[in-house]
C-alpha positions in Angstrom: 23.4 -18.4 9.1 26.6 -18.0 7.1 28.7 -15.4 9.2 27.3 -15.5 12.8 29.4 -12.0 13.8 27.8 -10.2 11.0 25.9 -8.4 13.2 28.6 -7.5 15.2 30.2 -6.5 13.0 28.7 -5.1 10.0 26.3 -2.1 10.2 22.5 -1.4 9.1 23.2 0.2 5.7 19.9 1.2 3.9 20.1 2.2 -0.2 18.5 6.0 0.6 16.5 8.3 -1.7 17.9 10.3 -4.5 18.6 13.7 -3.5 15.6 16.0 -3.1 16.9 18.9 -5.2 16.7 16.3 -8.2 13.9 13.6 -7.4 11.1 16.6 -6.4 11.1 17.7 -10.5 9.9 14.3 -11.7 8.0 11.2 -10.8 10.7 8.7 -11.0 11.2 6.1 -7.7 12.8 7.8 -5.1 14.8 5.1 -3.5 18.3 3.9 -4.9 19.5 0.3 -4.4 22.9 -0.9 -3.1 25.7 -2.8 -5.1 25.7 -6.6 -5.2 28.6 -6.6 -2.5 27.1 -4.4 -0.1 23.8 -5.9 -0.4 25.2 -9.3 0.1 26.6 -7.8 3.3 23.6 -6.3 4.7 21.8 -10.1 4.1 24.4 -11.4 6.1 23.3 -9.2 9.0 20.8 -11.6 9.4 21.4 -14.0 12.5 18.8 -16.9 11.6 16.9 -16.7 15.3 15.8 -19.4 16.9 12.5 -17.8 16.8 12.4 -15.7 13.8 9.7 -13.0 15.1 10.2 -11.5 11.2 8.5 -14.3 10.1 5.8 -14.4 12.7 5.1 -10.3 11.9 5.1 -11.0 8.6 1.4 -11.6 7.2 2.5 -13.5 4.6 4.7 -15.2 6.6 8.1 -14.9 4.8 11.3 -16.9 5.5 13.3 -13.7 5.7 16.3 -15.8 7.7 16.3 -18.6 4.5 16.0 -16.2 2.0 18.6 -13.8 3.4 21.2 -16.4 4.2 20.6 -17.7 0.4 21.5 -14.1 -0.8 24.7 -13.6 1.5 26.3 -17.3 -0.2 25.3 -15.4 -3.7 22.8 -18.3 -4.6 19.8 -15.8 -5.9 17.8 -18.4 -7.7 17.5 -19.8 -4.4 16.8 -17.0 -2.7 14.2 -16.2 -5.6 12.4 -19.5 -4.8 12.5 -19.7 -0.7 11.0 -15.4 -1.5 8.4 -16.5 -3.7 7.6 -19.7 -1.6 5.3 -17.0 0.5 5.2 -14.0 -1.4 3.8 -14.0 -4.9 4.8 -10.0 -5.3 7.6 -9.0 -3.8 8.5 -6.6 -6.7 5.2 -4.9 -4.6 6.2 -5.3 -1.4 9.2 -5.0 -2.1 9.3 -1.3 -2.5 5.9 -0.1 -0.5 5.9 -2.6 2.4 6.5 -0.9 5.7 8.6 -3.7 6.7 6.6 -5.3 9.7 9.3 -7.7 9.7 11.9 -5.3 10.4 9.8 -3.9 13.2 10.2 -7.1 15.0 13.5 -8.1 13.9 15.4 -9.2 17.1 18.3 -6.8 15.6 15.8 -4.3 16.3 15.7 -5.0 19.7 19.2 -5.2 20.1 20.6 -1.9 18.8 17.6 -0.8 16.4 19.6 -1.8 13.4 17.4 -4.4 12.0 18.4 -6.5 8.9 17.1 -4.9 5.7 14.5 -7.4 5.0 12.2 -5.2 2.8 15.0 -3.8 0.3 17.0 -7.3 0.3 13.9 -8.8 -1.4 13.7 -5.9 -4.0 16.3 -6.7 -5.3 16.1 -10.7 -5.1 13.2 -10.3 -7.1 14.4 -8.0 -9.7 17.7 -10.4 -10.3 15.1 -12.8 -10.7 13.6 -10.9 -13.6 16.7 -9.9 -15.0 18.8 -13.5 -14.6 15.8 -15.3 -16.3 14.8 -17.0 -13.5 10.9 -16.0 -13.3 9.3 -18.1 -16.9 5.8 -18.5 -17.0 4.3 -21.8 -15.6 1.0 -23.1 -16.9 -0.7 -25.5 -15.0 -2.5 -28.3 -15.8 -6.4 -27.3 -15.6 -8.8 -28.4 -13.5 -11.8 -28.0 -15.5 -13.0 -25.4 -13.1 -13.8 -21.7 -13.5 -13.6 -19.3 -10.6 -14.3 -15.4 -11.5 -12.3 -12.8 -8.8 -14.0 -9.4 -9.5 -11.3 -6.5 -8.5 -7.6 -6.5 -9.5 -5.7 -5.1 -6.6 -3.6 -6.9 -4.7 -5.8 -9.1 -3.2 -7.5 -9.9 -6.1 -4.3 -10.3 -7.9 -2.4 -13.1 -5.1 -6.3 -14.7 -5.2 -5.8 -15.3 -9.0 -2.1 -15.8 -8.9 -2.9 -19.0 -6.4 -5.8 -20.3 -8.1 -4.2 -20.0 -11.6 -1.5 -22.0 -10.2 -3.7 -25.1 -8.7 -5.2 -25.6 -11.4 -8.3 -23.2 -12.2 -9.4 -21.3 -15.5 -9.5 -17.8 -13.7 -11.0 -14.4 -15.1 -10.5 -11.5 -13.3 -13.1 -8.7 -13.7 -11.8 -4.6 -13.0 -13.8 -1.7 -13.2 -11.0 0.6 -14.2 -9.4 0.5 -17.3 -6.1 -1.3 -16.0 -5.5 -4.1 -12.9 -3.5 -3.0 -9.8 -5.9 -1.0 -7.9 -4.5 1.0 -5.4 -1.1 0.0 -6.4 -1.8 2.0 -9.8 -4.4 4.2 -8.8 -3.3 5.1 -5.3 0.6 4.7 -4.7 2.6 7.2 -6.6 4.4 6.7 -9.3 7.8 7.9 -7.6 7.4 4.8 -4.7 6.1 2.3 -7.7 6.8 2.7 -11.0 3.6 1.1 -12.9 5.8 -0.6 -15.5 6.6 -2.9 -12.0 2.9 -3.6 -12.3 2.3 -4.5 -16.1 5.9 -6.6 -16.1 3.7 -8.6 -13.3 0.6 -8.6 -15.4 2.2 -9.7 -18.4 3.6 -12.8 -16.6 -0.1 -13.6 -15.4 -1.4 -13.6 -18.8 1.0 -15.7 -20.2 0.6 -18.0 -17.5 -3.3 -17.7 -18.7 -5.4 -16.0 -16.8 -7.8 -13.7 -18.6 -8.4 -9.7 -17.5 -11.4 -8.0 -18.4 -10.9 -4.3 -17.8 -13.8 -1.9 -17.7 -16.4 -3.7 -16.4 -18.1 -3.1 -13.1 -20.0 -6.0 -11.4 -22.8 -5.9 -9.3 -22.1 -7.7 -6.8 -26.0 -7.3 -5.1 -26.6 -9.4 -8.0 -24.1 -11.8 -8.2 -25.6 -14.8 -9.1 -28.3 -14.3 -11.1 -29.1 -15.8 -14.1 -28.3 -12.9 -16.3 -24.9 -11.9 -14.2 -21.6 -13.6 -14.0 -23.1 -17.0 -13.1 -24.6 -17.1 -16.6 -20.6 -17.9 -17.6 -20.4 -20.6 -15.9 -18.2 -19.8 -12.7 -17.7 -22.3 -9.9 -16.8 -19.6 -7.7 -16.3 -16.4 -7.2 -14.3 -13.9 -5.3 -14.8 -10.0 -4.3 -11.6 -7.7 -3.9 -13.2 -5.2 -4.6 -11.2 -3.0 -1.9 -12.9 -0.1 -0.2 -14.0 2.2 -2.7 -15.6 4.9 -0.1 -13.4 7.5 1.3 -14.3 9.0 5.1 -15.4 12.5 4.0 -15.6 15.7 6.4 -19.0 17.4 6.5 -17.5 20.8 7.3 -19.5 24.1 5.8 -18.1 24.7 2.9 -17.4 21.4 1.6 -18.9 22.2 -2.1 -16.0 24.6 -2.5 -14.1 24.1 -5.9 -10.5 23.1 -4.7 -11.6 20.8 -1.8 -10.8 17.1 -3.0 -10.7 13.6 -1.7 -6.8 12.6 -2.0 -7.4 9.3 -4.3 -9.4 12.5 -6.6 -5.6 13.9 -7.1 -3.6 10.9 -6.8 -5.1 8.7 -9.5 -5.8 11.4 -12.2 -1.6 11.9 -11.6 -1.2 8.1 -12.6 -3.7 8.6 -15.3 -2.0 11.4 -16.5 1.8 9.9 -16.5 0.1 6.7 -18.1 -1.1 9.0 -21.4 -4.7 9.9 -20.4 -6.0 13.1 -20.9 -7.8 15.7 -18.5 -9.6 19.2 -19.8 -8.7 22.3 -17.7 -11.4 22.0 -15.8 -11.1 18.2 -14.8 -7.7 18.5 -14.2 -6.4 18.7 -10.5 -3.2 20.6 -9.6 -1.4 21.5 -6.7 0.8 24.0 -9.3 1.3 27.3 -7.7 -1.0 27.1 -4.5 -0.6 27.0 -1.0 -1.7 22.6 -0.3 -3.6 21.9 3.1 -3.4 18.0 3.4 -6.0 16.8 6.0 -4.8 13.1 7.6 -1.5 12.3 8.9 -1.5 8.7 7.3 0.2 7.4 3.8 -2.1 8.7 1.8 -1.6 11.9 3.2 2.3 11.3 2.5 1.9 10.6 -0.8 -0.1 13.8 -1.6 2.3 15.9 -0.3 5.3 14.1 -2.9 2.9 14.4 -5.5 1.8 18.4 -4.8 5.9 18.9 -4.5 6.1 17.1 -8.2 3.1 19.4 -9.2 5.1 22.7 -8.5 3.0 24.0 -4.9 4.2 26.8 -3.5 3.5 25.2 -0.3 2.3 22.2 1.8 0.8 21.7 5.2 -0.3 18.2 7.0 -2.7 18.4 9.8 -3.9 15.5 11.5 -6.6 15.2 14.5 -5.3 12.9 16.7 -2.1 13.2 19.0 1.4 13.8 17.7 2.9 10.0 17.9 5.6 9.2 20.2 9.5 10.5 18.3 11.9 8.0 18.4 12.5 4.2 18.0 10.3 2.6 20.8 6.5 2.5 21.9 6.2 1.8 25.5 2.2 1.4 24.6 3.2 -1.1 22.1 6.8 -2.8 22.7 8.6 -5.3 20.4 7.9 -7.3 18.4 4.6 -5.1 18.1 4.7 -2.6 15.0 5.4 0.9 17.3 3.5 3.5 16.7 5.8 6.2 16.6 6.6 9.5 14.5 7.0 8.5 11.1 9.0 11.2 8.5 8.4 9.8 4.8 10.6 11.2 1.8 7.5 13.2 0.8 8.1 14.8 4.4 11.7 15.3 4.0 10.5 17.3 0.6 9.3 20.3 2.6 5.9 20.1 4.8 4.1 21.9 8.0 3.3 19.0 10.0 0.7 19.7 12.7 -0.9 17.1 15.2 -4.1 17.8 17.5 -5.9 20.5 14.5 -9.4 20.2 14.0 -11.3 21.6 10.6 -14.2 24.0 11.3 -14.9 25.4 8.2 -13.5 25.4 4.9 -13.7 28.9 3.8 -13.8 30.6 0.2 -14.7 33.6 -2.0 -16.4 33.0 -5.7 -16.9 29.5 -5.3 -13.3 29.0 -4.8 -11.5 27.8 -2.0 -9.3 30.3 0.0 -8.2 28.9 3.3 -9.5 26.6 6.5 -10.7 27.7 9.7 -9.0 25.1 12.1 -8.8 25.1 15.8 -6.3 23.4 18.2 -7.5 20.8 20.5 -6.7 18.5 23.3 -7.8 14.6 24.3 -9.3 13.4 27.6 -9.6 10.6 29.0 -13.5 8.9 28.7 -14.7 8.6 32.3 -16.8 5.9 30.5 -14.1 4.3 28.6 -13.7 4.3 25.1 -12.9 6.7 22.6 -10.9 9.7 24.4 -13.3 13.2 24.6 -12.0 16.0 22.3 -11.7 19.1 23.8 -11.4 22.6 22.3 -7.8 24.2 23.4 -6.0 27.1 21.3 -8.6 30.0 19.6 -9.4 29.1 15.7 -7.0 30.4 13.2 -7.1 30.2 9.4 -4.8 28.4 7.3 -4.1 30.1 3.7 -5.4 27.1 1.5 -6.2 26.7 -2.7 -6.3 23.1 -2.8 -7.1 20.8 0.0 -6.8 17.2 0.3 -9.0 15.0 2.3 -6.8 12.0 3.7 -8.4 10.7 6.5 -8.9 7.3 5.3 -11.6 4.9 4.0 -14.8 3.2 5.0 -15.0 -0.4 5.4 -17.7 -1.9 3.1 -20.7 -3.4 4.1 -21.9 -6.9 1.8 -25.1 -8.5 1.6 -24.8 -12.6 2.2 -23.9 -13.9 -0.6 -23.8 -17.6 -1.5 -21.5 -20.0 -0.2 -19.7 -20.2 -3.1 -18.6 -16.4 -3.0 -15.5 -15.4 -1.2 -14.6 -11.8 0.1 -10.9 -11.3 0.7 -8.8 -8.2 0.9 -9.7 -4.7 2.2 -13.2 -5.2 1.2 -13.4 -7.8 3.8 -11.8 -5.9 6.5 -11.4 -2.3 5.5 -8.2 -0.4 4.6 -5.3 -1.9 5.6 -1.5 -3.1 4.2 -0.8 -4.2 0.9 0.6 -7.3 2.3 -2.1 -8.0 4.2 -4.6 -7.8 1.3 -2.3 -10.1 -0.5 -1.9 -12.8 2.6 -6.1 -12.2 2.5 -6.1 -12.8 -1.2 -4.1 -16.1 -0.7 -6.4 -17.3 2.1 -9.8 -16.3 0.1 -8.2 -18.9 -2.9 -7.3 -21.9 -0.3 -10.4 -21.3 0.5 -12.1 -21.4 -2.9 -10.5 -25.0 -3.6 -11.1 -26.4 0.3 -14.8 -25.8 -1.0 -14.9 -26.8 -4.7 -12.8 -29.7 -3.7 -15.3 -31.3 -1.7 
C-alpha cells in the first residue's frame, strides 16, 4: 500500500465517455482513458483492505489490491502478471464488466467512491500489449486432446487454460468467427472487435486450433462418426444460451418485430464487412423504435438504434423501476445493489418506462406501426413466490416501426452426457455476466484436468 492516505486525499476519477454529439455518429468505443499519471493516482486509492471484498465479489477472484499497488508504483509488468494470474482476458472485462468488485469495495461503503478497478485493469492489459510483456507461451504437450464446443468467453477461457496445461485443444464454433456474444452481441462501441482478434491470434500462436462454421450435434457427441472419431479424450460444451425469450402477443409475426440479437449481431457483421440484402437488413434508420426489456441487451439496442439514425427510442420494462441512488436496502453492501442503471446509450437519448405490459403488436399491410401496452402494478402473492401482476392504467399505443425484444434468454436443457463431457458458462448456468462465464470456463478446465489425470 504505497500511499495509506490516498483514499482520503484523492477522489475517484473516471475516464468518462466521448461527447454525445461525436460518438453517436460512429461505432468507435465510447469510453475514454486517463493519462498514466492520473491512472497511477487512481490505483493509489486502493486501501489494501484486511478483508478484500473486491476479491470476494469477483467471480474470477481477481487480486485487485495487489495489482493496484504495483500499478501505483509504476511496475506495470508486475501488475500485468498479478492481473493475469486470475483473469485470462482483462481486455474484455476491463471494457464490459459491470465491476462487481467496485460495488463491494470498502470505499463504496465509505463514500460511494470505490477504486476504479475496471478501468485500472484495462489500462494494465493495454500497457502489457503495447510494451511487449505479452508473448506466446507454447507449453509442453501431454499427449491428450480436448474439444471445446463454442468459442464464447467460457469456451475461450477453458481452451486457454487447457492449452497451458499441455492439452492439445481444438475449438469448434458454429459461426464464422470466435467470440460468441463478445463478437455478435456486444456492440463495437463497447468492445471493438479488433480486441478479440488480437487475443485470438495469440491463442493460435500458442497452439490452439479453431474450426469455424462447424455446428456440433451435442445429442450424439460421443458417437464414433462424430467428434469421438477424432480421438478426443474430453469435451467441453460452452454453447451459451442460443434461445431468446419470446413474447407471444398478437401480431408477433408482423414485419418489424425482431429479437435484439438479430439487430445486434447483424450490425456487428455489417461492420466486419459482411453484406446483407435490402430485405434482410434490419435497421432503425428514420424509425420510431421500441425496446422491450430493461437490461444491458436493451441498452445496447438503444445505442445501436441511435447510430443507425433512428427517429426516437423508447424502452419499456414489465418490472418496477429500480431504486435510485447508490444504495439498495434490499441488497446491502457488499452485495451487488439492484439500483437504477443509466448507461452511455441511455445518455444519448431514450424514453424509459417501467411497469409496462405489452398487449399487442399493431400493423398495416403486414408491417408494424405500433404496440398496444398497459401500465400495471405488482402486488404481493399471499401464497408467497412471484408477485401478482394487476392492471393499473388504460391501454395505450406506442408508435413504433421497429420493436426489439430484449427479455433475456432461456436456460438450455442438456441430455445426460458421458463422464468425459463437461458443460460450462451460460450453457450450464443460464444467461449471466461475461466474467462469470469466464470463471465457469476456467473451472471446467480444472475439472477436465482432474478427470484426465486420474
